[in-house]
N, C-alpha and C positions, 0 to 999 in steps of 0.2 A: 797224602796222595792227591795229586791234581785231579780236578773234575774230569778233564778230558781222558786221562788214563783210566779212571773209574768207569766211564762210559764204554771205552774200548774193551776193557776186561768183561764188563757185564754183557756186551753184545756178543763177544766171543763165546761166552757161556751159553747164550741162547742158540747160537749157530751150532755149537758142539752138540747141544741137546737135539737140535733138529737133524743134524747129519747122522748121529748115532741111531736115531729112532725111525728114520724115514722108511726103512724097508718094511716095517710092520703096517698092515693095512686092514685089520679086521675090526669091524664095528663092535664096540663094547655092548651096544644095545641088543645085538643078536644073541648075546649070552645071558640076557636078563630075563627073569621070570615076569609074567604078566603083573603080579602083585608089585614087583619092584618098579616096573614102568609106571603103574598107576600111582605110586607114591612119590614120583619125582616132583620136587619143588621147582616151580617156574619163576624166574626172575627176569626183569626187563631193564633195570637201571644200569647194570654193569657193562652192557654192550649195545644198548638201545634196541634190542630185539629179544623176544621171548627165548629163554634157554634154560636148561637144567642148571639149578643152583650149583650142583657138584662140578659143572663144567666151567663156571665163570672164571675169567682170568684175574679178576680183581678180588680183593678181600671183601666178601659180601655176606651179610646176614639177613635173613627174612624173619620178621616177627609176624606171625600169622594171626588171623582173626581168632582161630581156635585157641592159640596160646594166650592171647590177650584175654579172652572170655574166661578162661580157667584160672587166670592169675588174679592178684589183688589190685591190678592196675585200674585207675579211675580217670586217667588223662593221657594224652599223647606223649608228653615229656616223660611221664612215669613209665610208659611202655618201652622207652628207649633204654631203661635200666635192665631190660631183658636181652640186650645185645652186647656182644664183646666189643671192646675198644671205644665205648662211648662214656664220657665223663658227664654225669648228671648231678647238679647240685641245686638244692632248693633254696632260693634266696629269701622269700617270704612264702607262706603257705599258698601253693598253687602256681608260683612264679619261679622259673627255672633258668639256670645257666647251663648250657649244653655244649660240649666240645667232642671232637673225634681225635683221640690219641693225645691231645695236649696242645702245646704252643699257645695256651689261652692268654697268658700275660704278654708274651714276647711280641705278639703282632698287634697289640692294642695301644701302642705308644705309652704315655704316662698315665692313662686313665684306667688304673688297675681296678677301680670299683665298677667299671662298666660291665654289665652282664651280656652285652651283645657279642656273640661269636662272629667275628668278621671273616672267618676262613672256612666255614662249613656252609654249603649251599643246601637249602631246604626247598623241596618242591611238593606240591599237591597235584597228583596226576600229571606230572611233568610240567606243571605251572610253577615258575619260580616265585617264591614268596620271600622277598629280600628287600631291606631298606638300603637305598643308596645314599641316604643322608649322612649317616655316620657308620653304616655297615651293619650287617647282622639280621637276625630273624627275631621278631617279638612273638613268642609262642602264645601269649595270651590273646593275640589278635587273629589267630587262625579262625576262620569262619566255621570249620568243621570240628567235630568232637570225636572222642575215642570210639563211639558207637557207629560212626560213619566209615570206619577204617576196615578195609578188606585185608590189607597187610602193609607193613612198613619195610622198605628195603634200605639197608644201610650199607653204603660202599665206603670202605676205609682207604685212605690214601688219595693223593691228588687226582682229580678227575676233570680239571678245567678243559682238557683237550676234547672232552665229550660234551660238557655243559656250559663252558664259558668261565670267565673270571669268578673268583671267590669260592670255587669248589677246590680249595687249596688243601684242606686236610680230609675232604671227603664229601659225600652227598647223602642226604636223607630224603627219600622219595616216599611220600604217603599216598598209597593207592586207596581210593574210596570204593565203597561197596554199593551196588545197585541191583535191586530186584532180580535175584538169580533164578527164582522159581517162576514158572509161568503163572499168570494171573496176579491176584492181589498179594502184596508183600507189606506187612505192617509189623514194625518192631517198636515197642515202648520200653524205655529203661528209666528207672528212677532210683536214686540213692539219697538217703538222709542220714546225717551223722552228728557226732559231737562237734563242738566248736563251730556250729552253724555251717557244717559242710553239706552242700547240696549239689547233686548232679541229676539232670533230667534231660531226656532226649526222645524225639519221636522221628521215625523214618517211615514214610508211606510211599509205596511205589507200585507200579503196574507193569507187567511184562507181557507183551503181545507176541507170543510164539518165538521168543528169543530174537526177534527181529527189531522190535522197538521197545525201549524202556524209558519210563518217566518216573522220577523219584523226587520227593520233597523231604527235606530234613530240617529239624530245628533243635537247638540245644541251649541249655542254661547251666551255668556253674557259679557257685559262690563259695568263698573260703574266708574265714576270719583269721586275724593274727593271734598268736599265742602271747605276744608281748604288746605293751602299749608305749614302750620307751623307744628312743632313737639314739643312734651312736653320735657322740660329740667328739670330734677330732682333737679339740683343744684340751678337753678334760680326759681324753682317752678312756671314756666310759660311756655307759648308756644312761641317759637322763630323760626326764619328761620333755616334751616338745617345747614347753614354755621356758625351760632351763637351758635349752641349746644355745650355743654361742656361735658367732660367725667365725669360720676357720679361714676365710679370706674376708677382710674387713674393708669394704669400700668407704671412701670419704663421702659424707653426705653434704657437707658445706665446705667449699674450697676456700672460704675466707678465714674461718676459724678452725678448719680441719676436724670438725665434728664428724663422727663416723656413724654408720648405720648399726643399730642393734638388730639381733635376729628377729625380734618381734616387730620392730618398725619395718624391717626389710620385707617380711611376709605381709604385713598390713598394706604397705605401699603397692605391692604386687597383687593384692587380693588373694593371697595364697591361703588355702584352707586344707586341712587334713581330716579324713575320717580315720581316726587312730585305730579303730576296730577292724576296718575292712582291709583285707589283703587282695582279694580278687573277686570281681563280679563280671561275668561275660555272657553274652547271648549271641547266637549266630543262626542264620538260616540259609539254605541252599536249595537250588533246583538243578537236577541232573537229567539230561536227555540224550539218549543215544539211538541211532537208527542205522541199520545195516542195509544198504541198497543191494549189495551182493557180497559174495565172499571176499571180494577185493576192494570194496568201496564202503565207507561208513563215515558218519559224522558224530561228533561227541561235543555237546554243549553244556556248560556249567555256568551258573551265575549265583551270586549270593552277597550277603552283607553280614557285618558283625559290629557289635558295640561292646566295649570293655572298659573296665576301670580297675587298675592294678596299682599296687604299691611295691616298688622295687628300686634297686640302686640305679642312680642316674649319673649326671655329671654337671658341673658348673652351677649347681644351685647355691653354692657358697656357704651352706649351713650344715646339712646332714646328708649322708649318702642316700637316704631314701627319698624318692620323689613319688608323687601320685600322678599317674598318667591316665588320661581319658582318650580312648581311641575310637574312631568310627571309620569304616572303610567299606567299599563296594567293589566287586570284581565281576568280570565277564571273561570267559575262556571258551574258545572253540578250537576243535581239532578236526581236520578233514584228511582222510586217507583215500586215495584213488590209485589202485594198482601200485606202482612203485613210487608214487609221489605223495608226500605228506606235508601238511602245513598247519601252523598254529598261530592264533591271534589271542593275545591277552591284554586286557585293560584293567588297571587297578587304580582307584582314586580314594582319597579320604584325608584324614587329619589325625595327628598324634599331638595332643595338647597336654603339656605338663602343668602342674599347679604353680610352677615357676614359669611365667609367661614366655620368657626369652628362650626356653628350651623347646618351644612348640613349633610345629611346622605343618603345612598342608602339602599334598603331593598328588600328582597324576603321572602314572607310568604306563607305557604301552610297549609291547614286545611282539615282533613278528618273526616267525621261524619257518624256513622252508628247506625240506630235505628230499633227496632223491636216493632210492635204494636200487641197486642192480646186482643180481646174483648170476655169476658165471658158473662154470663147472665146479671149481674148487676155490673160487675167489669172489669176494663181494666188495663193493665200494658204496660208500654213503657220503656224497658231498652235500654241503648245505651252506646256507647263508642266514644271517640273523641281523635284525635291526632293533634297537631300543631307543625309545623317546622317554626322557626322564625330566620331570619338572618338580622342583621343591621350592616352597615359599616359607622363609623363616626370618625372624628379626636378626638371627645370628649371622646371616650371609648377605644382608643388604649392602649396597655399595657405600652408603654414607655411614655405616657402622652402628653398632649398638653401644650405648653408654650405660655401663653398669652402675654408675653413680647417680644418674638422674632418674632412671627407671621409667622413662616415658616410652613405653613399649606399645607400638601399634603395628598391626599387619598392614602391609601395603600391597598394591598390585604390581609387585616386582619379583616374580618368581625367577629363579635361576634355571636355565634350561640346558640340557645336554643331550647328545645323541651318541650312539655307538654303532659301529658297523663291523660285522664279523664274517669270516669265511672259515670253513672247516672241512676236513676229510677224514673219514673213518674207513679203514681197509682191513679186511680179514682174509687170511689165506689158510686153507686146509690142505696141505700136500698129501696127508693121509687122513683116514677117519679118526685117528687117535691124536694127531698132532695139529695144533692150531696156533697161528701167529696173528697178532693184531697190532696195527699201527694207527695212530691218530695224531693229527696236528690241527691247531686252531690259532688264528690271529685275530685279535680284537683291537679296534682303534676307537678311543673316546675323543670327541672333538674338544674336550676341556683339558686334554693332556697331549703333549707332542709325542709321547712314547707309544710304540706298538707293544701290545701285551701278547707274548708268544707262549703257547702251551703245547706240549706234546707228550706222547705216551707210546711205549713199546712193551708188548706183553706176549707171553708164550705159555701154552699149557700142553701137557702130554698126559693122555689117559693111559696109564700103564696097563690097567685092566679095569673091569667093571667096578672094582673096589678101591682103586688107588689113582690119584691124580697129583702131578707135581706142576708147579707154575712159577713164573718169574715176571716181574714188572719193573720197568724203569719209567718214571714220569716226572714232569715238571709243570708247575701251575703257579699262577699269579693272582694276587688281589687286584681289584680294580680301583680307580680313583673314586673318592667319595666327595660329596658336596661340602661337608664340614672341613675336611682336610684341605680342600682346594680353595674355599671361599670364606672361611671363618673371618669375621671382621668385627672386632669389639675393642672398646677402650675401658680400662679399669684404673682408677686412681686409688692408691692405698697410701698408708703412711707407716713410718717406723720412727722410734725415738733414738737419738744418737747423742753421745757425749764422748769427748776425747781425753778428758782428765777428770780428776776428782772434784775440782773447784768450779769448772764451767757448767752452767745450767744445761739441762737436757734440751736438745733442739728437736723439734718435730720436723721430720723430713717427708714431704709429699713425693710420691713416686707415681708417675703416669706411665702406664704400659699399654701399648697397642698389641692386641692378640690377633695374629693373622695366619690364615692358611696360605698355601702356595700351590699354584698350578705347576704341572710338568714334573712332579715328583715321580720317582720310581717307588714301587710298592713291594711289600714282602713277597718273595718268591721261594717256593719250596721245591727242592729236587729230592726225589724219593727212589730208593732201591729196595726191592722186596722179593722174597721167595716164600713159597708156601707148599704145604702138602695136605691133601685131603684123603681120608681113608674110611672105608666101611669094613670093619673087621667081620661083621655079620649084619643081618638085618636089624639087630638091636643096638649096635654100637657104632657111632659115627664120630670121627675126630677131625678137627680142622686146626692146623698149626700154621703160624706165620711168623716170619722175622722181618724186621724193617730197619732201614737206616735213612735218615733224611737230613737235609741242610737248609737253612734259611738265610737269605741275605736281603739287601735293600730295605733296611729298617728305616722307620720314620719316627722322628722325635721333635717336639717343640723346644728349640734352644732359646735361651734368654739372653738378650743383648741389653746392657744398661749403660747410660752415660751419667756419671756423678759430677755435678757442678758445685764446687766449693769456693766460697769467698771468705778470705781470712784477712784480719787487720794486720798490717805490717807493724812490727815493733820498732822502737827507736833505733835498734841496730839493723833494721831493714830485713828482718826475718819474719816468716809467716807466724802469726800469733793466734789469738782467739778466732774461732769460727763465727762469722757474722751470719752467713746463710749457707744452707746445704739443700740441694734438690736433686732429683733424679728422674730420668725418663728412659724409656727403652721400648723394646719390641720382643714379643714372644712369637717365634716364627717356626712353622713346621718345616723340617729339613730332613734330607737323607743323612743317615749316620753310618759310620764305618764300623759295623758290628756283624758278627756271624754267630749262628747257633746251630748245633747239630743234636740229633736225637737218634738213639738206637733203642730197640725194644723187641718184644715178642708177645704173641697172644695165642690163646687157644680157646676152642669151644668143644666140649665133650657132651654128646647126647647119648644117654644110656636108658633104653627101655627095659626095665627090669622084667616087666611082663606087659600084657595088653592093658592092664589096669593101673600100673605104676610106672610113670615116666619121669626121668630126671634130666636136668641140663646143668652143666658147670662151665663157667667161662671166666677168663681173666686176661689182663694185659699188664705187662711190666714195661716201663719206659724210663729212660734216663736222658735228661736234657742238659747240655753244657753250653755256656755262652763264652765266646772268645772276643777279645777286643774291647771288653767292658772296662771302663775307667771309673774311678771314684768320682763322686760329684765334686767339682772344683770350680772356683771362680778365677778365670784367667784374665789378666790385664793385657789388653791388646795395644793400647795407645794412651799416652798422657800428654796433654798440651797445657802450657802455663802462660800467664800474662800478668804483668804488673801495671796496675792502674794508678798513675801518679796523681791524677786529680782527686781520687778518693783514698789514696794511700792504702790500697788493698792488693792482695795477692789472689789471683783467680786461677783455678785449675779445673780441667775437664779430664776425667778418667773414663776410658771406654773399656768395658769388661764383657766377657761372655761366660755363661754358665750352661753346662750340659746336664740337666737333671735326669740322668739315666736311671730309670726305675726298673728296668727289665730284670725279671727274677725267674729263676728256674724252680723256685720253691713253691710256687702257687699251683703247679700241676702235681697231683699225687703220683708217686712212683709206681703204685699198684692200684688198680681198680678192676672190679669184676663182681661176680655174684653167682647165684644158683637159683633154680626153680625146681620144685617137686610137685608132682600131681598124682593123686591117688583116687581112683574111682572105685568106691566100695561096692556099689551096685548101680542099677539104672536110676536110682533116686538120689544117692548121696555122692558128693565129690568134695575132696579135701585138697587144698593147694597151699603151698607156701613158697615165697620167693624172698630173696635177700640181695642187697647191694652193699658192697664194701669198698672203701677207699682208704689209703694210707694218709699219713700226716701231710699237711699243707701249711703254708704261711703266706698271708696277705700282707702287703706292705704299701704304705702311701707316704709320699713326700709332698708337702705343701710348698712348691718351689716359688710361689709368689712371696713367701716370707723369708726366703734364704737370701740375705744380703751379705753374709759373711759365713765362711765355713764353720765358724764356731756355733752357728745356729742349726747345724745339720741334725744333731741329736734331738733337739726339741721340736724340729719340724717333721720328724719321721714318726709314723705310727705303725705298729705291727700287730697283727692278730693271728696267732696260730690256730689252725683247725686240726683237732685230734682225729686219729684213726676212728672210723665209725662203721658200725654194721647196722644197716637199715633193714629190719626184719619185718615181714608182712605175712598175713595169713588170710585165707578165705574158705568158708564152708558154704556149699551150694546144695539146695534141696529142690528136686524137680517135682513140683506139685502135679503137673500133668504134661502132656506133650507140648503145650503152648506156654506154660507158666512156670517160672522158677523163682525161688527166694534165696537170698544170700546174705551172709554176715561177713564183713571185712574189717580187719584190724591192720592199721598202717603204723609203721614206726613203733613196734611193740616194745622196744627196749628203752624207750623214754626220750626225753627232750635233749636236743643237741643242736649245735650250729654247723651249717654246711658251707656257708659263704661268708667271707670276711665283711665285717661292719654291717651285717644284716641281722635278720631275726633268728631266734631259736625256733626249731621245728619240733612240735610235740606229737603225742599219740592221738590218732583219730580212729573212731569206730563208726562204721556205717552199716545200715540195713538197706538192702536193695531188692527191687522187684523187676523182673523182666517178663514181658508178654510178647510172644511171637505169633503172628498169623501168616502162614505161608502155604 
């Protein structure tokens, strides 16, 4: 079915829904009891204004502070396992790979081992926390901790029309908590556990008559690894760091073609590993809010973080795990005055890998201005946005990085980019039960000639106070990244060649330029979705959704090579023995003619068995298919020949292209979900259990630098299947007094397993916690 036809049919369904239901105009809230109204969950991310969660047009989940407190959760990424539609995989203890609904391999080019999700936008209090260097969010670098969280709002499905590029599969908005009670507010949390697990946080605030609030928070987290070994691609197994080999082997000496060993490579770079440490992070924040009047307020936040983590990276040429040290500082201010709102965000810092060339410094600034106007049954929200982005990395300097010489120095040569955006959000309520929303946004990055267009059309109908149906059509884009646009590096490797049984093996040097490219198109997701929410009674709530989406504008680094062969001519004038053989080429990011589509369904069922026993069950099934995918092949584009009569040689140059398509639909589990159970025995004791489950996955990796002939495909491919796993957790809490509680938490009670390819096993952890509240 053509895309245009799909849009027409979908729009007709929305209009039919509107026309059929227009005559009804009774507010459902008039039929609600006071208790029902008081228990309404308020969400802001789905439509940029506070509203009843039940009414939201988009697929939305709220993870509340109360739900987090009663669960076994010890970090923000763990809390996302309480939401439908979110894939959460632990890479090493405390470090996570997080995706909404999937597409996690398809949109990341050939870097399958990258943990960065480049299609989900993460925000803290509407402040975007996203790296535009290679895309994604680094969860270990968030300055806040789980105890700073008031709630987490998860919006599933494209939302770039509301929040800009990279909200392609959804948005995660972390709302922080500040001094709710008047007067002093002090909260102290601490947890200590096995495998050197530590969580500690302090939040001190003061509330002046709900008009002015000032809060200070600090946090510290530490996790150790359960393993000490590292994956080796060549040996297809885990070995000690000293026994690791180079999976891409640069030439160290261009005269005799000596190559770097892994130990020499690390020593030359000054690379060290703390093989025990997985994560160590500390953060501090200051939050200030002041209400001048009911229609005017200011909200200011600033903070810093320092972290050290061990997780999968890229281009370190040895093992998937790199050790990253990060340091960053932020300032965020939001001002609202009547119908006008503005936001200014500044974020600066550095992310330094123990492999120096993977490091960068950054300074980002974002300004957002919006105007909201409410008419009788129509509202409009136009806005503009400006981003200033600066990244300084040896990988993107104009003179290029030489992987063979390893003379890596930071220069005062940052790459700078700006983007300008305009958007409009419109909402029309022809009746109290019917609601229609339209949004459009256009972003222009000055490092790319293309305009990035995002739009959304949604409709909801509140059948009665217990039932709502909704439909959404949306389209969203990824943005350009500095690495894809400006990557500039040179790598010389070698391979051994012989053309017969008698001729000696010839060492062939291969010089490759690895380059990004400006003006690429980036993955775009078009999504169709319908949903139904129902409250059978006050104790049972069910949310169902079905979705279908398509992805195009894939990006892939293609490999172009030139093979230069010199052969001695025989007495008969025919090419004979090879005298010399060399190769050069380019690895270039390009758009690729490929398409993927995904269909799926999800549900969340909340069942309050009683006031003391509450349960939640949720799950998502998805199936992704890729069309236009070809087997990896080396295609000869051109051959030129020449006979040199002076040297009596035959010289030939062969131009080839290889498309190392690694896109896989197997790396996303077909099913993922979980449950949470909470039982309050009495005012003193609380028992909770939660679980997260995902089905089989398979991680694949091709070392395309070593593929010179299709006969090398099997030996250059590494696969790692991840089996279906149930991560079961439990927590027991005892309330000592009104201010103090003790808890015991057990995580991953079913034992050690691996969740992410080529990374660590995750074992069982037990923690003892103490919380003290003074409010």
